[in-house]
C-alpha positions as CSV (number, residue, x, y, z in Angstrom):
1,X,7.1,-39.4,-13.7
2,X,4.4,-38.2,-16.1
3,X,1.7,-38.8,-13.4
4,X,3.7,-36.5,-11.1
5,X,4.1,-33.8,-13.7
6,X,0.3,-34.1,-14.4
7,X,-0.7,-33.5,-10.7
8,X,1.9,-30.9,-10.0
9,X,-0.2,-27.9,-11.0
10,X,-3.1,-29.1,-8.8
11,X,-0.5,-29.5,-5.9
12,X,0.6,-25.9,-6.2
13,X,-3.1,-24.8,-6.3
14,X,-4.1,-26.8,-3.4
15,X,-1.1,-25.6,-1.3
16,X,-1.8,-21.8,-1.8
17,X,-5.6,-22.2,-1.8
18,X,-5.3,-23.7,1.7
19,X,-3.2,-20.9,2.8
20,X,-5.7,-18.3,1.4
21,X,-8.6,-20.2,3.1
22,X,-6.8,-20.1,6.5
23,X,-6.0,-16.5,6.1
24,X,-9.5,-15.5,5.3
25,X,-11.1,-17.4,8.1
26,X,-12.4,-15.0,10.7
27,X,-10.3,-15.1,13.9
28,X,-11.2,-14.4,17.5
29,X,-9.4,-13.5,20.7
30,X,-9.0,-16.4,23.2
31,X,-11.6,-16.4,26.1
32,X,-10.1,-14.6,29.1
33,X,-7.6,-12.4,27.0
34,X,-8.2,-8.9,26.2
35,X,-10.7,-8.7,23.3
36,X,-8.3,-6.5,21.3
37,X,-9.9,-7.5,18.0
38,X,-13.3,-6.4,19.2
39,X,-11.9,-3.1,20.3
40,X,-10.0,-2.7,17.0
41,X,-13.4,-3.0,15.1
42,X,-14.9,0.0,17.0
43,X,-15.7,2.9,14.6
44,X,-14.0,6.3,14.7
45,X,-14.1,9.3,12.4
46,X,-10.8,10.3,10.9
47,X,-9.6,11.9,7.7
48,X,-13.3,12.6,6.8
49,X,-14.5,9.0,6.9
50,X,-15.6,6.2,9.3
51,X,-12.9,3.6,10.0
52,X,-12.0,1.2,12.8
53,X,-9.5,1.9,15.5
54,X,-7.3,-0.7,13.8
55,X,-7.1,1.3,10.6
56,X,-6.1,4.4,12.6
57,X,-3.4,2.5,14.4
58,X,-2.2,0.8,11.2
59,X,-2.0,4.2,9.2
60,X,-0.2,5.8,12.1
61,X,2.4,3.1,12.3
62,X,3.0,3.3,8.6
63,X,3.6,7.0,8.9
64,X,6.0,6.7,11.8
65,X,7.6,3.4,11.1
66,X,6.8,2.4,7.5
67,X,5.6,-1.0,8.8
68,X,2.2,-2.1,10.1
69,X,3.5,-4.0,13.1
70,X,6.2,-3.6,15.8
71,X,8.7,-6.4,16.3
72,X,9.5,-7.1,20.0
73,X,12.5,-9.4,19.6
74,X,15.8,-9.4,17.6
75,X,19.5,-10.0,17.5
76,X,22.2,-8.7,19.8
77,X,25.8,-8.0,18.5
78,X,27.0,-10.9,20.6
79,X,24.8,-13.4,18.8
80,X,22.1,-13.4,21.4
81,X,18.4,-13.3,20.5
82,X,15.6,-12.1,22.7
83,X,13.3,-9.3,23.8
84,X,14.6,-5.7,23.1
85,X,14.3,-4.6,26.7
86,X,16.4,-7.6,27.9
87,X,18.9,-7.2,25.2
88,X,19.3,-3.5,26.0
89,X,20.5,-4.4,29.6
90,X,23.5,-6.1,28.1
91,X,26.2,-3.8,26.9
92,X,27.7,-6.6,24.7
93,X,24.5,-6.9,22.8
94,X,24.7,-3.4,21.2
95,X,24.1,-2.6,18.5
96,X,20.8,-4.4,18.2
97,X,19.4,-5.6,14.9
98,X,16.1,-6.9,13.7
99,X,15.7,-10.3,12.3
100,X,17.8,-10.8,9.2
101,X,16.3,-12.1,6.0
102,X,18.3,-15.3,6.2
103,X,17.3,-16.2,9.8
104,X,14.4,-18.5,8.6
105,X,14.3,-20.2,12.1
106,X,13.5,-16.9,13.9
107,X,10.0,-15.7,14.2
108,X,10.1,-12.6,16.4
109,X,6.9,-11.7,18.4
110,X,5.1,-8.6,17.1
111,X,2.7,-6.0,18.2
112,X,-0.2,-5.8,15.9
113,X,-1.6,-2.2,15.2
114,X,-4.4,-2.3,17.7
115,X,-2.3,-3.8,20.5
116,X,0.3,-1.1,19.9
117,X,-2.4,1.6,19.9
118,X,-3.8,0.5,23.2
119,X,-0.3,0.7,24.7
120,X,0.1,4.2,23.5
121,X,-3.3,5.2,24.9
122,X,-3.4,3.3,28.1
123,X,0.2,2.1,28.9
124,X,2.2,5.1,27.6
125,X,5.2,4.1,29.8
126,X,5.5,0.8,28.0
127,X,4.7,2.3,24.6
128,X,7.6,4.7,25.0
129,X,10.0,1.6,25.0
130,X,8.8,0.4,21.6
131,X,11.0,1.2,18.6
132,X,8.5,2.9,16.3
133,X,10.4,6.0,15.0
134,X,12.2,5.4,11.8
135,X,15.3,7.6,11.0
136,X,17.6,6.7,8.1
137,X,19.4,10.0,7.2
138,X,23.0,9.9,8.4
139,X,23.2,13.7,8.8
140,X,20.1,13.7,11.0
141,X,21.3,11.0,13.1
142,X,24.6,12.9,13.6
143,X,22.7,16.3,14.4
144,X,20.6,14.5,17.0
145,X,23.6,12.3,18.4
146,X,21.6,9.1,17.9
147,X,24.3,7.0,16.2
148,X,24.9,4.8,19.1
149,X,21.2,4.2,19.9
150,X,18.3,2.5,18.2
151,X,17.7,-0.8,16.4
152,X,19.2,-1.5,13.0
153,X,17.6,-3.1,10.0
154,X,19.9,-2.9,7.0
155,X,20.4,0.9,6.5
156,X,17.3,1.8,8.5
157,X,17.3,2.6,12.3
158,X,14.4,2.6,14.6
159,X,14.2,4.5,17.9
160,X,11.9,4.5,21.0
161,X,10.4,7.6,22.3
162,X,12.6,7.4,25.4
163,X,15.6,7.3,23.1
164,X,14.4,10.4,21.3
165,X,13.6,12.4,24.5
166,X,17.1,14.0,24.8
167,X,16.9,15.0,21.1
168,X,13.3,16.5,21.4
169,X,14.4,20.1,22.1
170,X,16.6,20.1,19.0
171,X,14.0,18.5,16.8
172,X,11.3,21.1,18.0
173,X,13.9,24.0,17.5
174,X,14.8,22.8,13.9
175,X,11.1,22.2,13.0
176,X,10.1,25.6,14.4
177,X,12.8,27.4,12.2
178,X,11.6,25.6,9.1
179,X,8.0,26.4,9.8
180,X,8.7,30.0,10.6
181,X,10.6,30.3,7.4
182,X,7.7,28.9,5.4
183,X,5.2,31.0,7.2
184,X,7.0,34.1,6.3
185,X,7.0,32.8,2.6
186,X,10.8,33.2,2.3
187,X,11.0,29.5,1.1
188,X,8.1,27.2,0.2
189,X,8.0,23.5,1.5
190,X,9.1,22.5,-2.0
191,X,12.6,24.0,-1.4
192,X,13.4,22.0,1.8
193,X,16.7,20.1,1.7
194,X,16.7,16.3,2.1
195,X,17.8,16.8,5.7
196,X,15.0,19.2,6.4
197,X,12.4,16.8,4.8
198,X,13.6,14.0,7.0
199,X,13.6,16.2,10.1
200,X,10.0,17.4,9.4
201,X,8.9,13.7,8.9
202,X,10.3,12.8,12.3
203,X,8.8,15.9,13.8
204,X,5.3,15.0,12.4
205,X,5.8,11.4,13.7
206,X,6.6,12.7,17.2
207,X,3.6,15.0,17.2
208,X,1.3,12.3,15.9
209,X,2.5,9.9,18.6
210,X,1.9,12.6,21.3
211,X,-1.6,13.2,20.0
212,X,-2.5,9.5,20.1
213,X,-1.8,9.5,23.8
214,X,-4.6,11.9,24.3
215,X,-7.2,9.8,22.4
216,X,-8.9,8.0,25.4
217,X,-7.6,9.8,28.5
218,X,-5.1,12.5,29.5
219,X,-1.4,11.8,29.9
220,X,-0.2,10.8,33.4
221,X,-3.6,9.7,34.7
222,X,-3.7,6.3,36.4
223,X,-7.4,5.7,36.8
224,X,-9.4,8.0,34.5
225,X,-12.6,6.2,35.1
226,X,-12.4,6.9,38.8
227,X,-11.5,10.6,38.1
228,X,-14.6,11.0,36.0
229,X,-16.8,9.7,38.9
230,X,-15.0,11.9,41.4
231,X,-15.4,14.9,39.1
232,X,-19.1,14.3,38.9
233,X,-19.2,14.1,42.8
234,X,-17.1,17.3,43.2
235,X,-19.0,19.3,40.6
236,X,-21.9,20.2,42.9
237,X,-19.8,21.6,45.8
238,X,-17.5,23.4,43.3
239,X,-20.6,25.2,41.8
240,X,-21.7,26.3,45.2
241,X,-18.2,27.5,45.9
242,X,-18.1,29.4,42.7
243,X,-21.4,31.2,43.5
244,X,-20.2,32.0,46.9
245,X,-17.0,33.5,45.5
246,X,-19.0,36.1,43.6
247,X,-20.3,37.6,46.9
248,X,-17.7,36.7,49.5
249,X,-14.1,36.0,50.0
250,X,-15.0,33.1,52.4
251,X,-15.7,30.2,50.1
252,X,-14.5,26.6,49.6
253,X,-11.3,27.0,47.3
254,X,-10.4,23.4,47.6
255,X,-13.8,22.4,46.1
256,X,-13.0,24.5,43.1
257,X,-9.5,23.2,42.7
258,X,-10.8,19.6,42.7
259,X,-12.6,20.2,39.5
260,X,-10.1,22.7,38.0
261,X,-7.4,20.1,37.4
262,X,-9.8,17.7,35.5
263,X,-11.0,20.7,33.4
264,X,-7.5,21.3,32.3
265,X,-7.1,17.8,31.4
266,X,-10.2,17.9,29.3
267,X,-8.9,21.0,27.6
268,X,-5.6,19.3,26.8
269,X,-7.5,16.3,25.3
270,X,-9.7,18.7,23.4
271,X,-6.7,20.5,21.8
272,X,-4.4,17.5,21.3
273,X,-6.7,14.6,20.7
274,X,-6.3,12.8,17.3
275,X,-9.4,11.0,16.2
276,X,-13.1,11.8,16.6
277,X,-14.2,8.9,18.6
278,X,-17.4,10.1,20.3
279,X,-20.5,10.0,18.1
280,X,-23.4,12.4,18.8
281,X,-26.1,11.4,21.0
282,X,-28.6,12.4,18.2
283,X,-27.6,10.3,15.1
284,X,-29.4,12.6,12.7
285,X,-26.7,15.3,13.2
286,X,-24.4,13.2,11.1
287,X,-20.6,13.0,10.8
288,X,-20.1,16.7,11.4
289,X,-21.1,16.2,15.1
290,X,-18.6,13.6,16.0
291,X,-16.1,14.8,18.6
292,X,-12.9,13.8,20.2
293,X,-13.1,12.6,23.7
294,X,-11.7,15.9,25.2
295,X,-14.2,18.2,23.4
296,X,-17.1,16.0,24.5
297,X,-15.9,15.9,28.1
298,X,-15.3,19.6,28.2
299,X,-18.7,20.4,26.8
300,X,-20.6,17.9,29.0
301,X,-18.6,18.5,32.2
302,X,-20.5,21.7,33.2
303,X,-23.7,19.7,33.1
304,X,-22.2,17.0,35.1
305,X,-23.4,14.3,32.8
306,X,-20.8,12.7,30.6
307,X,-21.4,11.1,27.2
308,X,-21.8,7.3,27.5
309,X,-19.0,6.8,25.0
310,X,-16.5,8.8,27.0
311,X,-17.4,6.9,30.2
312,X,-17.0,3.6,28.4
313,X,-13.6,4.7,26.7
314,X,-12.4,5.8,30.1
315,X,-13.2,2.4,31.5
316,X,-11.4,0.7,28.7
317,X,-8.3,2.8,29.2
318,X,-8.2,2.2,33.0
319,X,-8.8,-1.5,32.6
320,X,-6.1,-2.0,30.0
321,X,-3.7,0.1,32.0
322,X,-4.5,-2.1,35.1
323,X,-4.2,-5.3,33.1
324,X,-7.7,-6.2,33.9
325,X,-9.1,-8.1,30.7
326,X,-12.5,-8.8,32.3
327,X,-13.3,-5.1,32.9
328,X,-11.9,-4.2,29.5
329,X,-14.0,-6.7,27.7
330,X,-17.1,-5.6,29.6
331,X,-16.6,-2.0,28.7
332,X,-16.1,-2.9,25.0
333,X,-19.2,-5.0,25.0
334,X,-21.3,-2.2,26.8
335,X,-20.1,0.4,24.3
336,X,-21.0,-1.9,21.3
337,X,-24.4,-2.5,22.9
338,X,-24.9,1.3,23.1
339,X,-23.8,1.8,19.4
340,X,-25.9,-1.0,18.1
341,X,-29.4,0.8,17.9
342,X,-28.3,4.0,16.3
343,X,-24.9,3.3,14.7
344,X,-25.2,-0.2,13.3
345,X,-24.0,1.0,9.8
346,X,-20.8,2.4,11.4
347,X,-20.3,-0.7,13.4
348,X,-20.6,-2.9,10.3
349,X,-18.1,-0.5,8.5
350,X,-15.7,-0.9,11.3
351,X,-16.0,-4.6,11.3
352,X,-15.7,-4.9,7.5
353,X,-12.6,-2.8,7.2
354,X,-10.9,-4.6,10.2
355,X,-11.5,-7.9,8.3
356,X,-10.2,-6.3,5.0
357,X,-7.0,-5.2,6.8
358,X,-6.5,-8.5,8.7
359,X,-6.8,-10.5,5.5
360,X,-4.3,-8.3,3.5
361,X,-5.4,-9.8,0.3
362,X,-3.0,-8.0,-1.8
363,X,0.0,-9.2,0.2
364,X,-1.0,-12.8,-0.3
365,X,-1.7,-12.2,-3.9
366,X,1.8,-10.8,-4.3
367,X,3.3,-14.0,-2.8
368,X,1.3,-16.2,-5.3
369,X,2.2,-14.0,-8.2
370,X,5.9,-14.2,-7.6
371,X,5.6,-17.9,-7.3
372,X,3.7,-18.1,-10.6
373,X,6.4,-15.9,-12.3
374,X,9.1,-18.3,-11.1
375,X,7.2,-21.3,-12.4
376,X,6.4,-19.4,-15.8
377,X,10.2,-18.7,-16.0
378,X,11.0,-22.4,-15.5
379,X,8.5,-23.3,-18.2
380,X,10.3,-21.0,-20.6
381,X,13.6,-22.4,-19.7
382,X,12.4,-25.9,-20.4
383,X,10.7,-25.0,-23.6
384,X,12.1,-27.2,-26.4
385,X,14.1,-29.4,-24.1
386,X,11.6,-31.2,-21.8
387,X,8.1,-30.9,-23.3
388,X,6.3,-32.6,-20.4
389,X,8.0,-30.5,-17.7
390,X,7.3,-27.4,-19.7
391,X,3.6,-28.2,-20.0
392,X,3.5,-29.0,-16.2
393,X,5.2,-25.8,-15.2
394,X,3.2,-23.7,-17.6
395,X,-0.1,-25.1,-16.3
396,X,1.2,-24.6,-12.7
397,X,2.0,-20.9,-13.4
398,X,-1.3,-20.4,-15.3
399,X,-3.5,-21.8,-12.4
400,X,-1.6,-19.8,-9.8
401,X,-2.0,-16.6,-11.7
402,X,-5.8,-17.4,-11.9
403,X,-5.7,-18.1,-8.0
404,X,-3.8,-14.8,-7.4
405,X,-6.2,-13.0,-9.6
406,X,-9.1,-14.3,-7.6
407,X,-7.5,-13.0,-4.4
408,X,-6.6,-9.7,-6.2
409,X,-10.1,-9.4,-7.5
410,X,-11.6,-10.1,-4.0
411,X,-9.3,-7.3,-2.4
412,X,-10.3,-4.9,-5.2
413,X,-14.0,-5.5,-5.0
414,X,-13.9,-5.5,-1.2
415,X,-12.1,-2.1,-1.2
416,X,-14.7,-0.7,-3.7
417,X,-17.6,-1.8,-1.3
418,X,-15.8,-0.2,1.7
419,X,-15.2,3.1,-0.1
420,X,-18.6,3.0,-2.0
421,X,-16.6,4.1,-5.1
422,X,-15.4,2.7,-8.5
423,X,-12.0,1.0,-8.4
424,X,-9.7,4.0,-9.1
425,X,-9.8,7.0,-6.7
426,X,-6.1,7.8,-6.1
427,X,-2.6,6.7,-7.0
428,X,-2.8,3.6,-4.6
429,X,-5.9,2.3,-6.1
430,X,-4.7,3.0,-9.7
431,X,-1.7,0.7,-9.0
432,X,-4.0,-2.0,-7.8
433,X,-6.3,-1.6,-10.8
434,X,-3.5,-1.5,-13.4
435,X,-2.0,-4.6,-12.0
436,X,-5.5,-6.3,-12.1
437,X,-6.1,-5.2,-15.7
438,X,-2.6,-6.4,-16.9
439,X,-3.2,-9.7,-15.1
440,X,-6.5,-10.3,-17.0
441,X,-4.8,-9.4,-20.4
442,X,-2.0,-11.8,-19.6
443,X,-4.4,-14.7,-18.8
444,X,-6.2,-14.1,-22.0
445,X,-3.0,-14.2,-23.9
446,X,-2.0,-17.4,-22.1
447,X,-5.3,-19.0,-22.9
448,X,-4.6,-18.4,-26.5
449,X,-1.0,-19.0,-27.0
450,X,-0.2,-21.4,-24.2
451,X,3.6,-20.5,-24.1
452,X,3.9,-19.4,-20.5
453,X,4.6,-15.9,-21.7
454,X,1.1,-14.6,-20.8
455,X,1.3,-16.0,-17.3
456,X,4.8,-14.5,-16.8
457,X,3.7,-11.0,-17.9
458,X,0.6,-11.3,-15.8
459,X,2.5,-12.5,-12.6
460,X,5.3,-9.9,-13.0
461,X,2.9,-7.1,-13.6
462,X,0.6,-8.2,-10.7
463,X,3.6,-8.4,-8.3
464,X,5.2,-5.2,-9.3
465,X,2.0,-3.0,-9.3
466,X,1.0,-4.4,-5.9
467,X,4.6,-3.7,-4.6
468,X,4.2,-0.1,-5.9
469,X,0.8,0.1,-4.2
470,X,2.4,-1.2,-0.9
471,X,5.0,1.5,-0.9
472,X,2.3,4.2,-1.7
473,X,0.4,3.0,1.3
474,X,3.3,4.1,3.6
475,X,2.1,7.6,3.4
476,X,-1.0,6.7,5.6
477,X,-4.7,6.3,4.9
478,X,-5.3,5.0,1.3
479,X,-9.0,5.5,1.5
480,X,-9.0,9.2,2.3
481,X,-11.8,11.5,1.2
482,X,-11.7,12.5,-2.4
483,X,-11.0,16.0,-3.6
484,X,-14.2,17.9,-4.5
485,X,-13.6,17.6,-8.2
486,X,-13.2,13.8,-8.0
487,X,-16.4,13.3,-5.9
488,X,-18.4,11.8,-8.6
489,X,-18.9,8.2,-9.1
490,X,-20.1,8.4,-12.7
491,X,-16.8,9.9,-14.0
492,X,-14.7,7.8,-11.7
493,X,-16.4,4.7,-13.2
494,X,-16.1,5.9,-16.8
495,X,-13.1,8.2,-17.5
496,X,-10.8,7.0,-14.7
497,X,-11.4,3.3,-15.2
498,X,-11.2,3.4,-19.0
499,X,-8.1,5.5,-19.1
500,X,-6.5,3.3,-16.4
501,X,-7.1,0.2,-18.6
502,X,-5.3,2.1,-21.2
503,X,-2.4,2.5,-19.0
504,X,-2.5,-1.2,-18.0
505,X,-2.6,-2.4,-21.6
506,X,0.3,-0.2,-22.7
507,X,2.3,-1.6,-19.8
508,X,1.3,-5.1,-20.9
509,X,2.5,-4.4,-24.4
510,X,5.8,-3.1,-23.0
511,X,6.4,-6.2,-20.9
512,X,5.7,-8.5,-23.8
513,X,8.1,-6.4,-25.8
514,X,10.8,-6.7,-23.1
515,X,10.1,-10.5,-23.2
516,X,10.6,-10.5,-26.9
517,X,14.0,-8.7,-26.7
518,X,15.3,-10.9,-23.8
519,X,14.2,-14.2,-25.4
520,X,15.7,-13.1,-28.7
521,X,19.0,-12.2,-27.3
522,X,19.6,-14.8,-24.7
523,X,17.6,-17.9,-25.9
524,X,16.8,-19.5,-29.2
525,X,13.1,-19.6,-28.4
526,X,11.8,-17.0,-30.9
527,X,12.4,-19.5,-33.7
528,X,10.5,-22.4,-32.0
529,X,7.0,-23.4,-33.2
530,X,4.3,-22.4,-30.9
531,X,2.4,-25.8,-31.1
532,X,5.6,-28.0,-31.2
533,X,5.8,-28.4,-27.4
534,X,2.1,-28.8,-26.9
535,X,2.1,-31.6,-29.5
536,X,5.1,-33.3,-27.7
537,X,3.3,-33.0,-24.4
538,X,0.0,-34.4,-25.8
539,X,-1.9,-31.1,-25.8
540,X,-2.9,-28.6,-28.4
541,X,-2.5,-24.9,-28.9
542,X,-5.6,-22.9,-29.8
543,X,-3.6,-20.1,-31.4
544,X,-4.4,-19.4,-35.0
545,X,-1.9,-21.1,-37.3
546,X,-1.3,-24.0,-34.8
547,X,2.2,-25.4,-34.8
548,X,3.3,-23.4,-37.9
549,X,3.7,-20.1,-36.0
550,X,7.0,-19.2,-34.4
551,X,7.2,-18.0,-30.9
552,X,8.6,-14.7,-32.1
553,X,5.7,-14.1,-34.5
554,X,3.3,-15.1,-31.7
555,X,4.8,-12.4,-29.4
556,X,4.7,-9.9,-32.2
557,X,0.9,-10.6,-32.6
558,X,0.5,-10.3,-28.8
559,X,2.2,-6.9,-28.8
560,X,0.4,-5.6,-31.8
561,X,-3.1,-6.8,-30.4
562,X,-2.4,-5.2,-27.0
563,X,-1.2,-1.9,-28.6
564,X,-4.5,-1.8,-30.5
565,X,-6.4,-2.4,-27.3
566,X,-4.4,0.2,-25.5
567,X,-5.0,2.8,-28.3
568,X,-8.8,2.4,-28.1
569,X,-9.0,2.7,-24.4
570,X,-6.4,5.5,-23.9
571,X,-8.2,7.5,-26.6
572,X,-11.7,7.0,-25.3
573,X,-10.6,7.6,-21.7
574,X,-8.9,10.9,-22.8
575,X,-12.0,12.0,-24.5
576,X,-14.1,11.2,-21.5
577,X,-11.7,13.1,-19.4
578,X,-12.1,16.1,-21.6
579,X,-15.9,16.0,-21.1
580,X,-15.4,15.7,-17.3
581,X,-13.1,18.6,-17.4
582,X,-15.6,20.7,-19.3
583,X,-18.2,20.0,-16.7
584,X,-15.9,20.7,-13.8
585,X,-13.7,23.6,-15.0
586,X,-15.6,24.9,-18.0
587,X,-13.2,23.8,-20.7
588,X,-12.7,20.6,-22.7
589,X,-8.8,20.9,-23.0
590,X,-6.4,23.1,-21.1
591,X,-3.0,21.6,-21.8
592,X,-2.7,20.6,-18.2
593,X,0.4,18.2,-17.8
594,X,-1.9,15.3,-17.0
595,X,-4.0,15.9,-20.2
596,X,-0.8,16.3,-22.2
597,X,0.5,12.9,-20.6
598,X,-2.7,11.2,-21.6
599,X,-2.5,12.7,-25.1
600,X,1.1,11.5,-25.6
601,X,0.1,7.9,-24.7
602,X,-2.6,8.1,-27.4
603,X,-0.2,9.6,-29.9
604,X,2.6,7.1,-29.2
605,X,0.4,4.1,-29.5
606,X,-1.0,5.6,-32.8
607,X,2.6,6.2,-34.0
608,X,3.4,2.5,-33.3
609,X,0.4,1.3,-35.4
610,X,1.1,3.6,-38.3
611,X,4.8,2.7,-38.3
612,X,3.7,-1.0,-38.4
613,X,1.2,-0.6,-41.0
614,X,3.5,1.5,-43.2
615,X,6.3,-1.1,-43.1
616,X,8.7,1.3,-41.3
617,X,9.2,-1.2,-38.4
618,X,9.1,-5.0,-38.3
619,X,9.1,-7.3,-35.3
620,X,12.1,-6.0,-33.5
621,X,11.2,-2.3,-34.1
622,X,7.6,-3.0,-32.8
623,X,9.1,-4.3,-29.6
624,X,11.5,-1.4,-29.1
625,X,8.8,1.1,-29.6
626,X,6.4,-0.8,-27.3
627,X,9.1,-0.7,-24.6
628,X,9.4,3.1,-25.0
629,X,5.6,3.1,-24.3
630,X,6.4,2.0,-20.7
631,X,8.3,5.4,-20.3
632,X,5.5,7.4,-21.8
633,X,2.8,5.8,-19.6
634,X,5.0,6.1,-16.5
635,X,5.3,9.7,-16.9
636,X,1.5,10.2,-17.4
637,X,0.8,8.0,-14.3
638,X,3.4,9.3,-11.9
639,X,5.5,11.9,-13.5
640,X,2.9,14.6,-13.8
641,X,2.1,14.3,-10.1
642,X,5.7,15.3,-9.4
643,X,5.8,18.5,-11.3
644,X,4.1,20.6,-8.7
645,X,2.0,22.4,-11.3
646,X,-1.4,21.8,-12.9
647,X,-4.8,20.7,-11.7
648,X,-3.7,17.0,-11.4
649,X,-0.6,17.6,-9.4
650,X,-1.1,16.1,-6.0
651,X,2.3,16.5,-4.4
652,X,6.0,15.9,-5.3
653,X,7.3,12.6,-4.0
654,X,11.1,12.3,-3.8
655,X,11.3,8.5,-3.3
656,X,8.9,8.0,-6.3
657,X,10.8,10.3,-8.4
658,X,14.0,8.3,-7.8
659,X,12.3,5.1,-8.6
660,X,10.7,6.6,-11.6
661,X,14.1,7.8,-13.0
662,X,15.4,4.2,-12.3
663,X,12.7,2.7,-14.3
664,X,13.1,5.1,-17.2
665,X,16.8,4.3,-17.2
666,X,16.2,0.5,-17.3
667,X,13.7,1.0,-20.1
668,X,16.2,3.1,-22.2
669,X,18.9,0.5,-21.6
670,X,16.6,-2.3,-22.8
671,X,15.7,-0.2,-25.9
672,X,19.4,0.5,-26.7
673,X,20.1,-3.2,-26.3
674,X,17.3,-4.1,-28.5
675,X,18.1,-1.5,-31.2
676,X,21.9,-1.3,-31.3
677,X,22.8,-5.1,-30.9
678,X,22.9,-6.5,-34.5
679,X,20.5,-9.5,-35.1
680,X,23.4,-11.8,-35.8
681,X,24.4,-11.5,-32.1
682,X,20.8,-12.4,-31.0
683,X,20.8,-16.1,-30.1
684,X,17.4,-16.7,-31.6
685,X,18.6,-15.4,-35.0
686,X,22.2,-16.8,-34.9
687,X,23.0,-18.8,-38.0
688,X,23.8,-21.5,-38.8
689,X,21.8,-23.5,-36.1
690,X,20.4,-26.9,-36.7
691,X,20.0,-28.3,-33.1
692,X,17.1,-29.8,-31.2
693,X,17.1,-26.7,-29.1
694,X,15.8,-24.6,-32.1
695,X,13.4,-27.1,-33.2
696,X,15.6,-28.9,-35.7
697,X,15.1,-26.3,-38.5
698,X,17.7,-24.3,-40.1
699,X,16.7,-20.7,-40.6
700,X,17.1,-19.1,-43.9
701,X,19.3,-16.3,-44.7
702,X,16.4,-13.8,-44.7
703,X,15.2,-14.7,-41.2
704,X,17.1,-12.0,-39.3
705,X,15.9,-9.4,-41.8
706,X,12.3,-10.7,-41.3
707,X,12.7,-9.8,-37.6
708,X,13.2,-6.2,-38.7
709,X,14.7,-3.1,-37.3
């Protein structure tokens, strides 16, 4: 049994490491199939930056569906399972539902982002049958009369474009009313009702979907490659006819009409096209010269010589629409060969970002973090009861947190290289970096105290911050161009990184404090000796004081040390921010909400330290004040972005506001629990107790008081 417990940590590491290696291995499409991955790597210019078609597709899906893939199969109401199109033919199968979380034996086929985008651009009649439009507001569903349609997933409903078609006039009408009202300044966007916000979100999704259809070719064209060839053939006779029309009424009107219709198609593509997919023939012109396909076609049509990119894209669209993989793959290869001499950097950028997206490092880090948290929790539950099991689970959690940290770090550095920026540039990246910083602090604490607590804090913080980042990514591109004032790598690498480490360490202290309160109330662990379990398991603690220190005292030391760290970094980061503000706006301090939030974090940490030094608080008081630090930090991190005022306000987020209020409420509840519940009701300080579960020592009368208020 001891041998099994000894090798258990390495078994967990081997299992998850094998999974990570499999995920990170480059993948290719099968020979003879559509080389969708190669197409997905091709570069486009969108949102001010070079990105692959795959990223454009992924971000579009996130904006419309809030997921990065489209399931093709699910459940019927009659218990059947199958393709959506087949299930919809059976009236008994309605309403349709996506795979339930407990259906472990069901693995629905899914469209990946690039596959879905190719359908939208080249097979729109098929794309119109895919459930990609998310609606979850009951009043909006009632207004559009869609209650009986769509596919359910818990409280969410997904609709196809065909299902939305009857409601499009109402959607456009309502959206037009809202936009006219706001254009007249009678009501700003911030005053929209929840119904109006959901309707405008749906309206924007429909517009985005329509624009994507114009990316490679006009809508309704079956063979765009042939149309371009015929246009070039008809252009000469049309020019002669146009010249003749200036001097005579007897001219070839049919020749002019043959090129008039394609010209209108080019104009529609130019006005509705979404991404800039055509690079300039002269690379030195830079990114400002990239065009969408319609603009390029319209400008080059008069000369009768189309840009090579538009010709190849037309060939790709036609081949994919005709289900001809050989022609499609040949067009993709020819276009890559054309790009290679002058746009090698853009090609490599597209390939690298495609790999980054396909690996999805942060998702896999989340999975490992949650497993590590479970193991750390199991270690704490076995503390004092099963020393060997405790040590095995503790090591397992520690090693898995290290593995997750490696994956987390890989994703963080890869993203930095892609952006060419320091780690923190927006809210999304700040969540990733805060989780990374907290993970590092947790590992350091675990290396010192070896209780499983450091691993638990690191795993929980890593999982939660990456979950927050995942939800922040639902808004679309997370690598968008920076605002002008932020476009400086020096200050992003100094002020932003340092102050974000202050956020991370304050949260780490708060998580440790929550651990102190919960362990104290619900377990006897705070009175255990730090080194007792290590000695029983045949290992040793490297914490100062060895086996003489109680877990509660060790936790107090952790909280105190992290608060000191947080005070230093938040103070230095705030001062650096003032220097940056002086250079950007001509004043060191302007009492902006973000500046005030950063100052409050510094002041609160300083108050904690002074209260501790002055003897005004003891162990329990330190823990309660550190928990309140979570509230202070969450306000500075998210709250000021929601005020709608100040230089640091980047938009009000309703969903984030609701979650923020929930978070604040839970922290206040924990503080009230830790403050108002007398120590005699805390299991760790309950007297008398002389059992093996509490280490076989009977606490003195003064022990509860030593925990302090």
